[in-house]
Structure formats: structure tokens, C-alpha cells
N, CA and C atoms as an extended XYZ file, in Angstrom:
468
Properties=species:S:1:pos:R:3:atomname:S:1:resname:S:1:resid:I:1 pbc="F F F"
N        21.209        5.167      -23.223 N   MET     1
C        20.494        3.921      -23.053 CA  MET     1
C        21.091        3.133      -21.890 C   MET     1
N        20.195        2.630      -21.101 N   LEU     2
C        20.616        1.752      -20.030 CA  LEU     2
C        20.274        0.333      -20.422 C   LEU     2
N        21.226       -0.521      -20.409 N   GLY     3
C        20.975       -1.916      -20.773 CA  GLY     3
C        20.823       -2.754      -19.521 C   GLY     3
N        20.019       -3.774      -19.603 N   SER     4
C        19.868       -4.684      -18.472 CA  SER     4
C        20.127       -6.098      -18.960 C   SER     4
N        20.288       -6.994      -18.037 N   SER     5
C        20.598       -8.369      -18.401 CA  SER     5
C        19.415       -9.060      -19.067 C   SER     5
N        18.197       -8.510      -18.899 N   SER     6
C        17.036       -9.140      -19.525 CA  SER     6
C        16.858       -8.715      -20.981 C   SER     6
N        17.711       -7.848      -21.483 N   GLY     7
C        17.632       -7.423      -22.865 CA  GLY     7
C        16.736       -6.217      -23.086 C   GLY     7
N        16.222       -5.632      -22.029 N   VAL     8
C        15.354       -4.464      -22.142 CA  VAL     8
C        16.218       -3.216      -22.060 C   VAL     8
N        16.065       -2.336      -23.038 N   ASP     9
C        16.806       -1.087      -23.023 CA  ASP     9
C        15.895        0.034      -22.535 C   ASP     9
N        16.363        0.755      -21.548 N   LEU    10
C        15.600        1.860      -20.995 CA  LEU    10
C        16.239        3.169      -21.418 C   LEU    10
N        15.436        4.090      -21.916 N   SER    11
C        15.947        5.363      -22.368 CA  SER    11
C        15.581        6.451      -21.377 C   SER    11
N        16.533        7.276      -21.026 N   LEU    12
C        16.273        8.407      -20.144 CA  LEU    12
C        15.882        9.640      -20.940 C   LEU    12
N        15.816        9.529      -22.252 N   GLY    13
C        15.457       10.651      -23.101 CA  GLY    13
C        14.019       11.101      -22.926 C   GLY    13
N        13.171       10.216      -22.404 N   ALA    14
C        11.757       10.561      -22.208 CA  ALA    14
C        11.547       11.427      -20.976 C   ALA    14
N        12.562       11.558      -20.147 N   LEU    15
C        12.444       12.370      -18.938 CA  LEU    15
C        12.696       13.833      -19.285 C   LEU    15
N        11.637       14.533      -19.592 N   SER    16
C        11.745       15.947      -19.930 CA  SER    16
C        11.806       16.779      -18.647 C   SER    16
N        12.281       18.009      -18.721 N   PRO    17
C        12.294       18.865      -17.530 CA  PRO    17
C        10.896       19.080      -16.948 C   PRO    17
N         9.875       19.171      -17.793 N   GLY    18
C         8.511       19.335      -17.299 CA  GLY    18
C         8.034       18.123      -16.521 C   GLY    18
N         8.373       16.933      -17.020 N   LEU    19
C         7.996       15.700      -16.332 CA  LEU    19
C         8.718       15.591      -14.991 C   LEU    19
N         9.993       15.924      -14.972 N   LEU    20
C        10.741       15.890      -13.713 CA  LEU    20
C        10.218       16.921      -12.717 C   LEU    20
N         9.815       18.079      -13.216 N   LEU    21
C         9.223       19.104      -12.356 CA  LEU    21
C         7.901       18.616      -11.770 C   LEU    21
N         7.071       17.976      -12.587 N   ALA    22
C         5.807       17.425      -12.099 CA  ALA    22
C         6.064       16.334      -11.061 C   ALA    22
N         7.031       15.466      -11.311 N   TYR    23
C         7.387       14.433      -10.337 CA  TYR    23
C         7.754       15.073       -9.004 C   TYR    23
N         8.641       16.070       -9.054 N   GLY    24
C         9.085       16.725       -7.820 CA  GLY    24
C         7.951       17.414       -7.100 C   GLY    24
N         7.088       18.102       -7.844 N   ALA    25
C         5.973       18.820       -7.214 CA  ALA    25
C         4.996       17.853       -6.557 C   ALA    25
N         4.619       16.789       -7.258 N   PHE    26
C         3.692       15.827       -6.668 CA  PHE    26
C         4.321       15.098       -5.490 C   PHE    26
N         5.622       14.811       -5.569 N   TRP    27
C         6.290       14.132       -4.463 CA  TRP    27
C         6.294       15.022       -3.225 C   TRP    27
N         6.695       16.273       -3.377 N   VAL    28
C         6.765       17.189       -2.229 CA  VAL    28
C         5.380       17.434       -1.644 C   VAL    28
N         4.399       17.722       -2.497 N   LEU    29
C         3.051       17.984       -1.983 CA  LEU    29
C         2.425       16.738       -1.368 C   LEU    29
N         2.650       15.583       -1.955 N   GLY    30
C         2.164       14.332       -1.369 CA  GLY    30
C         2.808       14.055       -0.025 C   GLY    30
N         4.101       14.326        0.076 N   PHE    31
C         4.798       14.137        1.350 CA  PHE    31
C         4.230       15.066        2.417 C   PHE    31
N         4.000       16.318        2.057 N   ILE    32
C         3.443       17.279        3.015 CA  ILE    32
C         2.060       16.831        3.474 C   ILE    32
N         1.227       16.396        2.542 N   LEU    33
C        -0.122       15.955        2.882 CA  LEU    33
C        -0.088       14.782        3.854 C   LEU    33
N         0.687       13.770        3.539 N   TYR    34
C         0.755       12.601        4.415 CA  TYR    34
C         1.481       12.911        5.724 C   TYR    34
N         2.450       13.802        5.707 N   ALA    35
C         3.130       14.184        6.946 CA  ALA    35
C         2.161       14.868        7.906 C   ALA    35
N         1.304       15.734        7.389 N   LEU    36
C         0.301       16.385        8.232 CA  LEU    36
C        -0.665       15.364        8.824 C   LEU    36
N        -1.088       14.415        8.015 N   ILE    37
C        -2.029       13.403        8.489 CA  ILE    37
C        -1.380       12.530        9.562 C   ILE    37
N        -0.172       12.075        9.325 N   TYR    38
C         0.507       11.235       10.304 CA  TYR    38
C         0.871       12.018       11.566 C   TYR    38
N         1.196       13.294       11.442 N   ALA    39
C         1.487       14.115       12.625 CA  ALA    39
C         0.247       14.264       13.495 C   ALA    39
N        -0.894       14.484       12.863 N   ALA    40
C        -2.139       14.592       13.629 CA  ALA    40
C        -2.440       13.276       14.328 C   ALA    40
N        -2.289       12.173       13.639 N   ALA    41
C        -2.547       10.869       14.245 CA  ALA    41
C        -1.551       10.590       15.368 C   ALA    41
N        -0.307       10.949       15.163 N   GLY    42
C         0.707       10.713       16.184 CA  GLY    42
C         0.494       11.519       17.447 C   GLY    42
N        -0.175       12.658       17.328 N   SER    43
C        -0.406       13.477       18.522 CA  SER    43
C        -1.484       12.901       19.421 C   SER    43
N        -2.218       11.923       18.947 N   LEU    44
C        -3.310       11.346       19.734 CA  LEU    44
C        -2.871       10.204       20.636 C   LEU    44
N        -1.642        9.782       20.521 N   VAL    45
C        -1.179        8.673       21.353 CA  VAL    45
C        -0.176        9.182       22.379 C   VAL    45
N        -0.173        8.549       23.531 N   SER    46
C         0.782        8.938       24.560 CA  SER    46
C         1.944        7.945       24.651 C   SER    46
N         1.788        6.777       24.033 N   ARG    47
C         2.870        5.797       24.012 CA  ARG    47
C         3.160        5.408       22.567 C   ARG    47
N         4.405        5.179       22.281 N   ALA    48
C         4.801        4.840       20.913 CA  ALA    48
C         4.193        3.518       20.460 C   ALA    48
N         3.906        2.627       21.380 N   GLU    49
C         3.334        1.335       21.029 CA  GLU    49
C         1.920        1.473       20.462 C   GLU    49
N         1.214        2.536       20.851 N   ASP    50
C        -0.157        2.737       20.387 CA  ASP    50
C        -0.224        3.324       18.977 C   ASP    50
N         0.880        3.768       18.461 N   LEU    51
C         0.885        4.428       17.165 CA  LEU    51
C         0.529        3.483       16.016 C   LEU    51
N         0.862        2.210       16.157 N   GLN    52
C         0.578        1.260       15.081 CA  GLN    52
C        -0.916        1.112       14.836 C   GLN    52
N        -1.719        1.256       15.878 N   VAL    53
C        -3.164        1.137       15.727 CA  VAL    53
C        -3.691        2.263       14.847 C   VAL    53
N        -3.147        3.462       14.995 N   LEU    54
C        -3.588        4.596       14.188 CA  LEU    54
C        -2.936        4.622       12.808 C   LEU    54
N        -1.749        4.064       12.703 N   ALA    55
C        -1.023        4.131       11.429 CA  ALA    55
C        -1.598        3.174       10.390 C   ALA    55
N        -2.218        2.090       10.813 N   LEU    56
C        -2.732        1.117        9.853 CA  LEU    56
C        -3.786        1.697        8.914 C   LEU    56
N        -4.839        2.370        9.400 N   PRO    57
C        -5.818        2.914        8.446 CA  PRO    57
C        -5.210        3.954        7.503 C   PRO    57
N        -4.260        4.729        7.994 N   LEU    58
C        -3.613        5.724        7.144 CA  LEU    58
C        -2.767        5.055        6.069 C   LEU    58
N        -2.115        3.976        6.443 N   SER    59
C        -1.308        3.240        5.474 CA  SER    59
C        -2.176        2.581        4.415 C   SER    59
N        -3.367        2.140        4.798 N   ILE    60
C        -4.263        1.509        3.831 CA  ILE    60
C        -4.684        2.515        2.765 C   ILE    60
N        -4.884        3.768        3.153 N   ILE    61
C        -5.233        4.810        2.177 CA  ILE    61
C        -4.093        4.977        1.170 C   ILE    61
N        -2.861        5.044        1.666 N   ALA    62
C        -1.706        5.199        0.780 CA  ALA    62
C        -1.508        3.960       -0.082 C   ALA    62
N        -1.703        2.785        0.487 N   ILE    63
C        -1.549        1.551       -0.286 CA  ILE    63
C        -2.599        1.481       -1.384 C   ILE    63
N        -3.806        1.980       -1.094 N   GLY    64
C        -4.850        2.035       -2.114 CA  GLY    64
C        -4.417        2.871       -3.310 C   GLY    64
N        -3.769        4.000       -3.055 N   GLY    65
C        -3.248        4.834       -4.138 CA  GLY    65
C        -2.165        4.129       -4.920 C   GLY    65
N        -1.308        3.401       -4.219 N   TYR    66
C        -0.238        2.661       -4.883 CA  TYR    66
C        -0.809        1.572       -5.784 C   TYR    66
N        -1.811        0.857       -5.283 N   ILE    67
C        -2.423       -0.216       -6.082 CA  ILE    67
C        -3.091        0.361       -7.324 C   ILE    67
N        -3.734        1.503       -7.180 N   GLN    68
C        -4.353        2.141       -8.339 CA  GLN    68
C        -3.300        2.575       -9.355 C   GLN    68
N        -2.161        3.024       -8.866 N   ALA    69
C        -1.083        3.409       -9.782 CA  ALA    69
C        -0.569        2.198      -10.549 C   ALA    69
N        -0.464        1.070       -9.886 N   VAL    70
C        -0.036       -0.157      -10.565 CA  VAL    70
C        -1.088       -0.577      -11.591 C   VAL    70
N        -2.371       -0.408      -11.240 N   MET    71
C        -3.440       -0.724      -12.196 CA  MET    71
C        -3.357        0.187      -13.418 C   MET    71
N        -2.996        1.446      -13.215 N   ALA    72
C        -2.868        2.377      -14.338 CA  ALA    72
C        -1.727        1.969      -15.259 C   ALA    72
N        -0.700        1.334      -14.713 N   LEU    73
C         0.420        0.871      -15.534 CA  LEU    73
C         0.039       -0.310      -16.414 C   LEU    73
N        -0.995       -1.028      -16.020 N   SER    74
C        -1.333       -2.262      -16.721 CA  SER    74
C        -1.965       -2.037      -18.085 C   SER    74
N        -2.174       -0.800      -18.446 N   GLY    75
C        -2.727       -0.585      -19.776 CA  GLY    75
C        -3.671        0.587      -19.815 C   GLY    75
N        -4.901        0.306      -20.148 N   GLY    76
C        -5.893        1.357      -20.349 CA  GLY    76
C        -6.204        2.141      -19.093 C   GLY    76
N        -6.570        3.382      -19.311 N   ILE    77
C        -6.950        4.254      -18.206 CA  ILE    77
C        -8.475        4.218      -18.114 C   ILE    77
N        -8.963        3.585      -17.069 N   SER    78
C       -10.408        3.501      -16.879 CA  SER    78
C       -10.913        4.798      -16.246 C   SER    78
N       -12.216        4.911      -16.181 N   THR    79
C       -12.829        6.084      -15.547 CA  THR    79
C       -12.441        6.145      -14.074 C   THR    79
N       -12.387        4.985      -13.427 N   PHE    80
C       -11.999        4.939      -12.016 CA  PHE    80
C       -10.580        5.470      -11.810 C   PHE    80
N        -9.663        5.072      -12.651 N   ILE    81
C        -8.272        5.539      -12.532 CA  ILE    81
C        -8.203        7.034      -12.827 C   ILE    81
N        -8.949        7.488      -13.807 N   ARG    82
C        -8.952        8.919      -14.144 CA  ARG    82
C        -9.465        9.736      -12.954 C   ARG    82
N       -10.560        9.307      -12.341 N   ILE    83
C       -11.102       10.024      -11.173 CA  ILE    83
C       -10.148        9.930       -9.995 C   ILE    83
N        -9.516        8.779       -9.818 N   SER    84
C        -8.568        8.607       -8.714 CA  SER    84
C        -7.382        9.551       -8.819 C   SER    84
N        -7.034        9.931      -10.031 N   SER    85
C        -5.889       10.824      -10.195 CA  SER    85
C        -6.199       12.253       -9.754 C   SER    85
N        -7.463       12.548       -9.461 N   TYR    86
C        -7.836       13.869       -8.953 CA  TYR    86
C        -8.004       13.881       -7.437 C   TYR    86
N        -8.137       12.719       -6.803 N   VAL    87
C        -8.325       12.636       -5.353 CA  VAL    87
C        -6.989       12.944       -4.689 C   VAL    87
N        -6.937       13.972       -3.819 N   PRO    88
C        -5.645       14.404       -3.277 CA  PRO    88
C        -4.839       13.320       -2.561 C   PRO    88
N        -5.505       12.372       -1.918 N   PHE    89
C        -4.759       11.330       -1.208 CA  PHE    89
C        -4.117       10.330       -2.159 C   PHE    89
N        -4.641       10.232       -3.367 N   TRP    90
C        -4.133        9.265       -4.332 CA  TRP    90
C        -3.421        9.902       -5.509 C   TRP    90
N        -3.613       11.180       -5.741 N   SER    91
C        -3.019       11.805       -6.927 CA  SER    91
C        -1.491       11.750       -6.958 C   SER    91
N        -0.778       11.812       -5.813 N   PRO    92
C         0.680       11.684       -5.925 CA  PRO    92
C         1.119       10.341       -6.505 C   PRO    92
N         0.295        9.320       -6.364 N   PHE    93
C         0.622        8.015       -6.926 CA  PHE    93
C         0.090        7.884       -8.360 C   PHE    93
N        -1.217        8.104       -8.509 N   VAL    94
C        -1.891        7.790       -9.772 CA  VAL    94
C        -1.521        8.782      -10.875 C   VAL    94
N        -1.484       10.066      -10.560 N   MET    95
C        -1.177       11.049      -11.606 CA  MET    95
C         0.264       10.881      -12.090 C   MET    95
N         1.172       10.545      -11.199 N   LEU    96
C         2.548       10.312      -11.645 CA  LEU    96
C         2.626        9.130      -12.600 C   LEU    96
N         1.839        8.107      -12.330 N   THR    97
C         1.819        6.959      -13.238 CA  THR    97
C         1.220        7.352      -14.578 C   THR    97
N         0.122        8.110      -14.538 N   ARG    98
C        -0.491        8.555      -15.797 CA  ARG    98
C         0.467        9.450      -16.583 C   ARG    98
N         1.226       10.293      -15.877 N   LEU    99
C         2.221       11.128      -16.563 CA  LEU    99
C         3.306       10.268      -17.201 C   LEU    99
N         3.704        9.234      -16.514 N   THR   100
C         4.759        8.365      -17.016 CA  THR   100
C         4.348        7.671      -18.302 C   THR   100
N         3.101        7.206      -18.369 N   ILE   101
C         2.670        6.516      -19.581 CA  ILE   101
C         2.146        7.486      -20.629 C   ILE   101
N         2.072        8.786      -20.284 N   GLY   102
C         1.779        9.820      -21.268 CA  GLY   102
C         0.338        9.963      -21.677 C   GLY   102
N        -0.582        9.722      -20.774 N   ARG   103
C        -1.998        9.846      -21.112 CA  ARG   103
C        -2.686       10.875      -20.221 C   ARG   103
N        -2.165       12.092      -20.207 N   VAL   104
C        -2.718       13.149      -19.359 CA  VAL   104
C        -2.868       14.414      -20.197 C   VAL   104
N        -4.058       14.983      -20.146 N   GLU   105
C        -4.297       16.280      -20.771 CA  GLU   105
C        -3.779       17.367      -19.833 C   GLU   105
N        -3.377       18.512      -20.350 N   PRO   106
C        -2.871       19.579      -19.476 CA  PRO   106
C        -3.882       20.037      -18.418 C   PRO   106
N        -5.171       20.076      -18.765 N   TRP   107
C        -6.167       20.509      -17.788 CA  TRP   107
C        -6.312       19.478      -16.668 C   TRP   107
N        -6.103       18.187      -16.977 N   GLU   108
C        -6.175       17.155      -15.944 CA  GLU   108
C        -5.031       17.304      -14.947 C   GLU   108
N        -3.852       17.594      -15.468 N   LEU   109
C        -2.695       17.809      -14.603 CA  LEU   109
C        -2.911       19.028      -13.718 C   LEU   109
N        -3.423       20.108      -14.291 N   ALA   110
C        -3.677       21.324      -13.516 CA  ALA   110
C        -4.741       21.095      -12.453 C   ALA   110
N        -5.798       20.355      -12.798 N   LEU   111
C        -6.856       20.077      -11.831 CA  LEU   111
C        -6.343       19.220      -10.684 C   LEU   111
N        -5.609       18.180      -10.993 N   SER   112
C        -5.065       17.297       -9.967 CA  SER   112
C        -4.099       18.047       -9.048 C   SER   112
N        -3.224       18.830       -9.666 N   PHE   113
C        -2.256       19.611       -8.895 CA  PHE   113
C        -2.971       20.645       -8.025 C   PHE   113
N        -3.982       21.316       -8.594 N   GLY   114
C        -4.730       22.327       -7.841 CA  GLY   114
C        -5.482       21.740       -6.664 C   GLY   114
N        -6.130       20.589       -6.872 N   LEU   115
C        -6.859       19.955       -5.768 CA  LEU   115
C        -5.914       19.510       -4.659 C   LEU   115
N        -4.760       18.991       -5.039 N   LEU   116
C        -3.767       18.597       -4.042 CA  LEU   116
C        -3.265       19.813       -3.276 C   LEU   116
N        -2.998       20.875       -4.000 N   LEU   117
C        -2.533       22.110       -3.376 CA  LEU   117
C        -3.597       22.706       -2.457 C   LEU   117
N        -4.845       22.628       -2.852 N   LEU   118
C        -5.946       23.155       -2.051 CA  LEU   118
C        -6.202       22.313       -0.807 C   LEU   118
N        -5.981       21.013       -0.905 N   SER   119
C        -6.268       20.136        0.227 CA  SER   119
C        -5.243       20.264        1.350 C   SER   119
N        -4.043       20.704        1.053 N   ILE   120
C        -3.004       20.782        2.084 CA  ILE   120
C        -3.370       21.773        3.187 C   ILE   120
N        -3.815       23.008        2.898 N   PRO   121
C        -4.213       23.889        3.997 CA  PRO   121
C        -5.418       23.364        4.787 C   PRO   121
N        -6.335       22.691        4.095 N   ILE   122
C        -7.497       22.138        4.793 CA  ILE   122
C        -7.063       21.030        5.746 C   ILE   122
N        -6.240       20.112        5.257 N   VAL   123
C        -5.732       19.039        6.108 CA  VAL   123
C        -4.843       19.619        7.207 C   VAL   123
N        -4.081       20.656        6.889 N   GLY   124
C        -3.252       21.314        7.903 CA  GLY   124
C        -4.087       21.920        9.009 C   GLY   124
N        -5.189       22.579        8.660 N   PHE   125
C        -6.086       23.159        9.660 CA  PHE   125
C        -6.651       22.072       10.574 C   PHE   125
N        -7.107       20.974        9.963 N   ILE   126
C        -7.647       19.864       10.759 CA  ILE   126
C        -6.547       19.238       11.617 C   ILE   126
N        -5.347       19.092       11.064 N   ALA   127
C        -4.235       18.508       11.818 CA  ALA   127
C        -3.861       19.373       13.009 C   ALA   127
N        -3.911       20.686       12.857 N   ILE   128
C        -3.616       21.584       13.982 CA  ILE   128
C        -4.653       21.406       15.082 C   ILE   128
N        -5.912       21.303       14.689 N   ARG   129
C        -6.971       21.099       15.679 CA  ARG   129
C        -6.818       19.753       16.388 C   ARG   129
N        -6.520       18.709       15.639 N   VAL   130
C        -6.329       17.387       16.238 CA  VAL   130
C        -5.106       17.399       17.143 C   VAL   130
N        -4.041       18.065       16.724 N   TYR   131
C        -2.836       18.150       17.541 CA  TYR   131
C        -3.122       18.862       18.858 C   TYR   131
N        -3.873       19.963       18.793 N   SER   132
C        -4.196       20.682       20.034 CA  SER   132
C        -5.054       19.816       20.943 C   SER   132
N        -5.964       19.022       20.381 N   ALA   133
C        -6.753       18.101       21.201 CA  ALA   133
C        -5.858       17.028       21.799 C   ALA   133
N        -4.900       16.539       21.015 N   GLY   134
C        -3.992       15.522       21.521 CA  GLY   134
C        -3.133       16.027       22.659 C   GLY   134
N        -2.718       17.284       22.587 N   VAL   135
C        -1.913       17.866       23.659 CA  VAL   135
C        -2.759       18.064       24.911 C   VAL   135
N        -3.985       18.539       24.733 N   LEU   136
C        -4.869       18.764       25.878 CA  LEU   136
C        -5.307       17.463       26.533 C   LEU   136
N        -5.401       16.416       25.765 N   LEU   137
C        -5.860       15.135       26.288 CA  LEU   137
C        -4.697       14.172       26.530 C   LEU   137
N        -3.503       14.680       26.700 N   TYR   138
C        -2.321       13.831       26.866 CA  TYR   138
C        -2.502       12.925       28.069 C   TYR   138
N        -2.192       11.668       27.904 N   GLY   139
C        -2.314       10.691       28.970 CA  GLY   139
C        -3.667       10.005       28.977 C   GLY   139
N        -4.635       10.583       28.307 N   GLN   140
C        -5.958        9.976       28.200 CA  GLN   140
C        -6.083        9.338       26.828 C   GLN   140
N        -7.012        8.460       26.711 N   ARG   141
C        -7.270        7.868       25.397 CA  ARG   141
C        -8.477        8.601       24.808 C   ARG   141
N        -8.224        9.528       23.871 N   PRO   142
C        -9.344       10.291       23.316 CA  PRO   142
C       -10.220        9.425       22.418 C   PRO   142
N       -11.507        9.568       22.575 N   GLY   143
C       -12.449        8.850       21.729 CA  GLY   143
C       -12.726        9.643       20.463 C   GLY   143
N       -13.467        9.022       19.580 N   ALA   144
C       -13.797        9.683       18.311 CA  ALA   144
C       -14.596       10.957       18.554 C   ALA   144
N       -15.487       10.932       19.548 N   ARG   145
C       -16.308       12.115       19.846 CA  ARG   145
C       -15.432       13.280       20.298 C   ARG   145
N       -14.466       13.014       21.171 N   GLN   146
C       -13.570       14.071       21.650 CA  GLN   146
C       -12.733       14.645       20.513 C   GLN   146
N       -12.300       13.804       19.594 N   ILE   147
C       -11.490       14.285       18.475 CA  ILE   147
C       -12.331       15.157       17.552 C   ILE   147
N       -13.548       14.717       17.255 N   VAL   148
C       -14.433       15.513       16.379 CA  VAL   148
C       -14.767       16.838       17.040 C   VAL   148
N       -15.042       16.832       18.329 N   LEU   149
C       -15.336       18.088       19.043 CA  LEU   149
C       -14.140       19.014       19.022 C   LEU   149
N       -12.932       18.471       19.128 N   ALA   150
C       -11.728       19.312       19.093 CA  ALA   150
C       -11.520       19.928       17.711 C   ALA   150
N       -11.916       19.229       16.674 N   ILE   151
C       -11.782       19.759       15.318 CA  ILE   151
C       -12.812       20.860       15.073 C   ILE   151
N       -14.042       20.628       15.526 N   VAL   152
C       -15.130       21.557       15.254 CA  VAL   152
C       -15.073       22.786       16.161 C   VAL   152
N       -14.792       22.572       17.431 N   ARG   153
C       -14.788       23.651       18.405 CA  ARG   153
C       -13.417       24.340       18.417 C   ARG   153
N       -13.395       25.680       18.355 N   PRO   154
C       -12.103       26.378       18.408 CA  PRO   154
C       -11.466       26.216       19.785 C   PRO   154
N       -10.118       26.173       19.827 N   PRO   155
C        -9.444       26.020       21.120 CA  PRO   155
C        -9.678       27.242       21.995 C   PRO   155
N        -9.800       26.993       23.285 N   ALA   156
C       -10.043       28.096       24.242 CA  ALA   156
C        -8.771       28.749       24.695 C   ALA   156
């Protein structure tokens, strides 16, 4: 038992090896997913000062997942929170919260984990295409059309 000055006792006995394994798996896969996304975005800028413009929308996606995880802690699991725990960009946040409060069926955990695992190669493929476009367009400011064409069209 860990005691705090507020009189709340926290028990580490609830941390089972399976729960810790799920935490580690979602953390690593979530990190890989966001690292690929940020790497692709970072390849589109030629100056470090321009990176903040691209990082803001990506951060908003992650913050959205964090806010949903906090909402899941507040009590009941709504349909929105349940669906959010399957979305790969938010599952590292929301599913971990649902696991912590103990309201997850085994098939839900498998589905969330599988979708996250499946999305990483897809995001990786897109990130490679965006990175190659960023390298080819170095020094230029690529527009949305050029980025989409680089993703769709195979590199020459």
C-alpha cells in the first residue's frame, strides 16, 4: 500500500502481469504510430521553425485521445468512448484507461490491439511516400496536391 497525505491508499496489487503487458504493448505501438506520423510531417519542412505549423494538427489528434481517456475515467463508458477505444490514433489512450477501470471484454482488447497493429504498416507506407516527397521537394514548400500525388504515385 502506498499512502499519501490526502488519506488515499493506493494498492499496486491490481497491477497484474497481463495488465502491465497490455500497457507496454499499447505504449510501444502508440509510440511507433505517432513517430511515423511526426516523421512524415517533419520531412515536409526545410526549416525547423516551420515544424510547429505541421505539429499542431497532429498534437490536436493526440490531445483528443487524451481528453477521451479522461472522460472514460469519469465514470460510465459511453458508446462514443467504446468506439474511440478501437480507433488506432486514440486507442493507446482510451483503451489503457478502460483497462485500468476494468471494463473491457477480451474481444474488445483484441480488436483494439489488432486495429492498432494493422494501422502501423499502413501509416508506415504513407509516411515513406510522404518522406520521399519531402526529400524530392526539399527547399520548396509542398502543397497539399503535391503531397497527395506523392502518396498515390509510386516514386520513380
